[in-house]
C-alpha positions in Angstrom: -28.7 -2.2 30.8 -27.0 1.0 29.8 -25.8 3.5 32.4 -27.9 6.6 32.6 -26.6 9.7 30.9 -25.7 12.7 33.1 -26.5 16.3 32.3 -26.2 19.6 34.2 -28.8 22.2 34.7 -27.3 25.6 35.5 -30.2 28.1 35.2 -33.6 28.9 36.8 -35.2 28.4 33.4 -33.7 25.0 33.3 -35.1 24.1 36.7 -38.5 25.3 35.6 -38.3 23.1 32.5 -37.7 20.1 34.7 -40.8 20.5 36.8 -42.9 17.8 35.1 -40.2 15.1 35.0 -39.0 16.1 38.4 -42.5 15.6 39.9 -42.7 12.1 38.2 -39.3 11.2 39.7 -40.4 12.5 43.1 -43.4 10.2 43.0 -41.2 7.2 42.2 -38.6 7.7 45.0 -40.0 6.1 48.1 -37.7 8.2 50.4 -38.8 11.5 48.8 -40.0 14.2 51.2 -41.6 17.6 50.3 -38.1 19.1 50.8 -37.0 17.4 47.6 -39.9 18.6 45.5 -39.8 21.3 42.9 -42.5 23.1 44.8 -40.0 23.6 47.6 -36.6 23.9 45.9 -37.4 26.1 42.9 -38.8 28.8 45.1 -35.8 28.4 47.4 -33.4 29.0 44.5 -35.5 32.0 43.3 -35.4 33.7 46.7 -32.0 32.6 48.1 -29.9 31.4 45.2 -27.4 33.9 43.7 -24.3 31.8 42.9 -23.4 28.9 40.5 -26.3 26.5 40.0 -25.1 22.9 39.5 -28.1 20.5 39.3 -27.1 17.0 38.1 -29.7 15.0 36.2 -29.6 11.3 35.2 -31.7 10.0 32.3 -32.1 6.8 30.4 -34.0 6.8 27.1 -35.3 10.3 28.0 -36.7 9.3 31.4 -35.4 11.2 34.4 -34.0 8.7 36.9 -31.9 10.9 39.2 -31.6 14.5 40.3 -28.9 16.0 42.7 -29.6 19.7 43.2 -26.5 21.6 44.2 -24.9 25.0 43.9 -21.4 26.5 44.5 -21.1 29.1 47.2 -17.9 31.2 47.7 -16.9 32.4 51.1 -14.1 32.3 53.7 -11.6 31.7 51.0 -13.0 28.5 49.5 -15.7 27.3 47.1 -18.2 25.0 48.7 -20.7 22.7 46.9 -24.0 22.8 48.9 -27.4 21.3 48.4 -30.1 23.7 47.2 -32.4 24.3 50.2 -29.7 24.3 52.8 -30.2 26.5 55.8 -34.0 26.3 56.0 -34.5 22.7 54.8 -34.5 19.9 57.3 -33.9 17.0 54.9 -31.5 17.7 52.0 -31.0 14.9 49.5 -31.1 13.8 45.9 -33.9 11.9 44.2 -33.3 8.5 42.6 -35.5 6.1 40.8 -35.4 2.7 42.7 -33.9 1.1 39.5 -30.6 3.0 39.8 -30.2 3.7 43.6 -26.6 3.9 44.6 -25.4 3.4 41.0 -27.0 6.8 40.3 -25.4 8.4 43.3 -22.0 7.0 42.4 -22.3 8.4 38.9 -23.2 11.8 40.3 -20.2 11.7 42.7 -17.9 10.6 40.0 -19.0 13.6 37.9 -18.4 16.0 40.8 -14.9 14.5 41.2 -14.2 15.2 37.5 -15.2 18.9 38.1 -13.3 19.4 41.3 -11.4 22.4 39.9 -14.6 24.3 40.3 -14.9 23.7 44.0 -12.8 23.0 47.1 -15.3 21.3 49.5 -18.4 19.3 48.8 -20.8 19.4 51.8 -23.9 17.3 51.4 -25.9 18.3 54.4 -28.9 17.0 56.4 -28.7 13.5 54.9 -30.9 10.8 56.6 -29.4 7.5 57.6 -30.9 5.7 54.5 -29.7 8.3 52.0 -28.0 6.8 48.9 -25.8 9.8 48.8 -24.6 9.0 52.3 -23.6 5.5 51.4 -22.5 5.7 47.8 -18.8 4.9 47.4 -16.6 8.0 47.2 -14.2 8.5 44.2 -10.6 7.4 44.6 -8.3 10.0 46.1 -10.9 11.9 48.1 -11.0 12.6 51.8 -14.5 11.5 52.9 -16.0 12.4 56.2 -19.5 11.8 57.7 -20.3 14.2 60.5 -23.3 13.9 62.7 -25.7 16.9 62.6 -28.7 17.9 64.7 -31.0 14.9 65.2 -34.7 15.0 64.1 -37.0 13.6 66.7 -39.7 11.3 65.1 -42.9 10.0 66.6 -44.2 6.7 65.2 -47.9 6.9 65.1 -50.6 4.1 65.3 -53.6 3.5 63.1 -56.3 5.2 65.1 -56.7 8.3 67.2 -57.8 6.2 70.1 -54.6 4.2 70.0 -52.6 7.4 69.8 -54.2 8.6 73.1 -53.1 5.3 74.7 -49.6 5.6 73.2 -48.9 9.2 74.4 -46.8 9.6 77.5 -49.1 9.7 80.5 -48.3 13.3 81.4 -48.8 14.6 77.8 -52.2 12.8 77.6 -53.3 14.3 80.9 -52.2 17.8 79.8 -54.1 17.5 76.6 -57.3 16.6 78.4 -56.8 19.5 80.9 -56.1 22.1 78.2 -59.1 20.9 76.1 -61.4 21.1 79.1 -60.2 24.6 80.0 -60.7 25.8 76.4 -64.2 24.4 76.2 -65.2 26.5 79.2 -64.1 29.7 77.3 -65.7 29.0 74.0 -65.8 26.8 70.9 -62.4 25.4 69.9 -62.1 24.6 66.1 -59.1 23.8 63.9 -59.3 24.7 60.2 -57.1 23.5 57.3 -55.9 26.0 54.8 -57.5 25.8 51.3 -56.7 27.6 48.1 -58.8 30.6 49.0 -57.6 30.8 52.6 -53.9 29.8 52.4 -52.7 33.5 52.2 -54.7 34.5 55.3 -53.6 31.4 57.2 -49.9 32.2 56.4 -50.5 35.7 57.6 -51.9 34.3 60.9 -48.9 32.0 61.2 -46.4 34.9 60.7 -48.3 37.0 63.3 -48.5 34.3 65.9 -45.0 32.9 65.3 -43.7 36.4 65.8 -45.8 37.0 68.9 -44.7 33.9 70.7 -41.0 34.5 69.9 -41.4 38.2 70.9 -42.8 36.9 74.2 -39.4 35.1 74.6 -37.4 38.2 73.6 -36.4 36.8 70.2 -37.6 37.7 66.6 -38.3 34.2 65.2 -37.3 33.1 61.7 -40.3 34.6 60.0 -39.1 38.1 60.9 -36.8 37.8 57.8 -38.7 39.2 54.8 -36.9 36.9 52.3 -37.9 33.9 54.3 -41.5 35.1 54.4 -41.6 35.7 50.7 -40.2 32.2 50.1 -43.0 30.6 52.1 -45.6 32.8 50.5 -44.6 31.4 47.1 -43.9 27.8 48.2 -47.0 27.2 50.4 -49.7 27.5 47.6 -47.6 25.3 45.3 -47.3 22.6 48.1 -51.1 22.9 48.7 -51.8 22.3 45.1 -49.8 19.0 45.4 -51.6 18.1 48.6 -48.3 18.3 50.6 -49.2 21.4 52.7 -50.5 20.9 56.2 -51.4 24.4 57.4 -53.9 24.6 60.3 -55.2 27.5 62.3 -56.8 27.0 65.7 -59.7 29.3 66.6 -61.3 29.9 70.0 -64.7 31.2 68.9 -63.7 33.9 66.4 -60.1 34.5 67.7 -57.2 32.7 66.0 -55.0 31.5 68.9 -52.5 29.1 67.2 -51.2 28.0 63.8 -49.3 25.0 62.6 -47.2 24.9 59.4 -46.1 21.5 58.1 -45.9 19.2 55.2 -46.9 15.6 54.3 -45.7 12.9 51.9 -46.8 9.3 51.4 -45.9 8.1 54.9 -44.9 11.1 57.0 -46.1 14.4 58.3 -43.4 17.0 59.0 -43.8 19.7 61.6 -42.0 22.8 60.3 -43.2 25.9 62.3 -46.0 27.0 64.6 -47.1 30.0 66.6 -49.6 30.9 69.3 -51.1 33.9 71.0 -49.3 34.5 74.3 -52.5 36.0 75.7 -53.8 32.4 75.8 -50.7 30.7 77.0 -52.6 29.3 80.0 -54.5 27.1 77.5 -51.3 26.0 75.8 -52.7 26.5 72.3 -49.4 25.5 70.8 -49.8 22.0 72.3 -53.4 21.9 71.1 -52.6 22.7 67.5 -49.7 20.1 67.4 -52.1 17.5 68.9 -54.6 18.3 66.1 -51.8 17.9 63.5 -50.7 14.6 64.9 -54.3 13.3 65.0 -54.8 14.4 61.4 -51.7 12.5 60.4 -53.2 9.4 62.0 -56.4 9.9 60.1 -54.4 10.3 56.9 -52.7 6.9 57.7 -49.2 8.4 58.1 -46.7 6.1 59.8 -44.6 8.8 61.4 -44.8 12.4 62.6 -41.4 14.2 62.2 -40.6 17.1 64.5 -37.6 17.9 62.3 -34.3 19.4 63.4 -33.5 20.2 67.0 -33.6 18.6 70.4 -36.2 20.9 72.1 -37.7 19.3 75.2 -41.3 19.6 74.0 -40.7 17.1 71.2 -39.8 14.4 73.6 -42.8 15.1 75.7 -44.9 13.6 72.9 -42.7 10.5 72.9 -40.6 11.3 69.9 -37.2 9.6 69.6 -34.1 11.0 67.8 -33.4 10.1 64.2 -29.8 11.0 63.2 -28.8 13.1 60.2 -25.3 13.6 58.7 -23.2 15.9 56.7 -21.0 14.0 54.2 -18.0 16.1 53.2 -15.5 15.5 50.4 -12.2 17.1 49.5 -9.6 16.1 46.9 -6.6 14.8 48.9 -5.7 15.8 52.4 -4.0 19.1 52.1 -6.4 21.1 54.3 -8.4 20.0 57.2 -12.2 19.6 56.9 -14.2 21.9 59.1 -17.9 21.4 60.1 -20.1 23.8 58.3 -23.3 25.1 59.9 -26.5 23.4 58.4 
């Protein structure tokens, strides 16, 4: 079988033209998460991309079989190849049809080697342990380093909500019962999923509640940045249309007390952000909305609930266990040392 042909997309218009084929490839890659979808990455480039776009595509007989979305950033005296989405994306990776796997990744890396005059360091960030980009052979003459990054705690989830209640650590299960009892004495507790006509209002509630709980801690929170808010305002409806958005608001009677913002793919639900009203901290509405999201993931037959980057204590209270992630860094030769870049 002939090797796939490689081409380069270097403009936003080119990314937009890829949408249909990109979506088809995303559906065929069993490891794909919402963070590799065009609904996430095209808005990211529109709101944060301002340098050289370098998206590698692999096709055979016109069918898109591989996509590696990168860009070249200049700073601190060197040109760095980075994945589109880095910084606010928890899993960065390429997409590959199962028929080409590591062959496709090797072709992409070989092309990058041939273009090494355009860049000084290639930093493929937030790669999961099963990433083909993490394991593909590096071209001859390169310095190749794999550097551990922040782990992503993951909770395996059972097939029923009843089994989940038995699986949760005893203290968490007891806390959930306590908070639900307390809330029921104050009013009717109800969680609602965002729909097309409510997604904007639900996002507004998330921004308000996320800001409120971080202000309570003396910090602004990530949604204080207007560019980040605009990105999510564009991406969320697109993800909803593809059934990848999981945006819930928790109401106590008519008052919104918590919000959960996450995503889903075929086998996983991903917890991205949340917020709660500090006035109701005694009810732990943040815990209650996460419990709802986990229970919904069980009902949707997800196998895992991903808490994403960071080792915050609350993630382990649910019974989550660390899943490693890595930065794979390449340089031509060994003239300069490789420094760890922030994800």
